[in-house]
C-alpha positions as CSV (number, residue, x, y, z in Angstrom):
1,E,67.5,116.4,25.7
2,I,67.3,118.8,22.8
3,Y,63.8,120.1,23.7
4,G,64.4,120.4,27.5
5,K,65.8,123.2,29.6
6,S,68.1,120.9,31.5
7,K,71.9,121.2,31.3
8,K,73.6,119.2,28.6
9,K,74.2,115.6,29.6
10,I,76.6,114.8,26.8
11,E,80.3,114.2,26.9
12,P,82.4,116.9,25.1
13,Q,83.8,114.4,22.6
14,Q,80.3,113.1,21.7
15,E,79.1,116.7,21.5
16,H,81.9,117.5,19.0
17,E,81.2,114.5,16.9
18,K,77.5,115.2,16.8
19,R,78.2,118.9,15.9
20,V,80.4,117.8,13.0
21,V,77.8,115.3,11.7
22,L,75.0,117.9,11.9
23,E,77.1,120.6,10.1
24,T,77.9,118.0,7.4
25,I,74.2,117.2,7.0
26,V,73.3,120.8,6.7
27,G,76.0,121.4,4.2
28,L,74.7,118.5,2.1
29,L,71.1,119.6,2.0
30,P,69.7,120.6,-1.4
31,R,69.7,124.4,-2.0
32,E,66.3,124.5,-3.8
33,K,63.5,126.2,-2.0
34,N,60.9,123.7,-0.6
35,A,63.2,120.7,-1.2
36,I,63.1,120.0,2.5
37,S,60.1,120.2,4.9
38,I,60.1,123.1,7.3
39,S,59.5,120.8,10.2
40,F,62.8,119.0,9.4
41,L,64.7,122.2,9.0
42,S,63.3,123.4,12.4
43,M,64.4,120.2,14.0
44,L,67.9,120.6,12.5
45,L,68.0,124.2,13.8
46,R,67.0,123.1,17.3
47,A,69.8,120.6,17.3
48,A,72.2,123.2,15.8
49,K,71.4,125.6,18.7
50,Y,71.7,122.9,21.3
51,L,75.1,121.6,19.9
52,D,76.3,125.2,19.4
53,T,77.3,124.6,15.7
54,T,79.0,127.3,13.7
55,V,77.2,130.6,13.0
56,V,77.2,129.8,9.3
57,C,75.3,126.6,9.9
58,K,72.7,128.2,12.1
59,L,72.3,131.2,9.7
60,D,71.8,128.8,6.8
61,L,69.0,127.0,8.6
62,E,67.4,130.3,9.7
63,K,67.5,131.5,6.0
64,R,66.0,128.2,4.8
65,I,63.2,128.4,7.3
66,G,62.5,132.0,6.6
67,L,62.2,131.4,2.9
68,Q,59.5,128.7,3.6
69,L,57.8,130.5,6.5
70,S,54.4,130.6,4.8
71,Q,54.3,126.8,5.3
72,A,55.3,126.9,9.0
73,V,53.2,126.3,12.1
74,L,54.0,128.0,15.3
75,D,56.0,125.0,16.7
76,D,58.4,125.3,13.7
77,I,59.6,128.8,14.6
78,L,59.6,128.6,18.4
79,I,63.1,127.5,19.0
80,P,64.0,126.7,22.6
81,S,66.6,128.9,24.3
82,F,69.5,126.8,25.5
83,C,71.3,129.5,27.5
84,F,70.3,127.8,30.8
85,D,69.8,131.1,32.6
86,G,66.1,130.6,33.1
87,D,65.2,134.0,31.7
88,T,63.4,133.0,28.5
89,M,62.1,129.7,27.2
90,F,62.5,130.6,23.5
91,D,65.2,132.1,21.4
92,G,63.8,135.5,20.3
93,D,66.9,136.4,18.3
94,T,66.4,133.3,16.1
95,V,62.7,134.0,15.6
96,Q,63.6,137.6,14.6
97,Q,66.3,136.3,12.1
98,I,63.8,133.9,10.6
99,M,61.2,136.7,10.2
100,M,63.9,139.0,8.6
101,N,64.6,136.2,6.0
102,Y,60.9,135.9,5.3
103,A,60.3,139.7,5.0
104,Y,63.5,140.4,2.9
105,P,64.2,137.3,0.9
106,A,66.2,139.2,-1.6
107,L,68.9,139.7,1.1
108,S,69.3,136.0,1.3
109,D,72.1,134.5,-0.8
110,M,70.0,131.4,-1.6
111,D,68.4,130.8,-5.0
């Protein structure tokens, strides 16, 4: 389950296929700001973290969320940690990256 702390219960082949599909979806998203709801972007980022997609895919979603952060609710930026070590429930690095994209939008390569 994407929102849980349990270990992945997905076959490696299925995981790879889902990763490829997710990366393709993210690549096809419109580049315009506010074209996609922040809750949908957040859901995609959760899935990207869970499926361990490419760094580029995750950074793209973090940038998009950061650029729309003023529309976010807390649940949109609290991304679960999927490292399975039990230390933290949420991914602090991701929240920090989202905040950086919000605070310094000029550093983003998006329009």
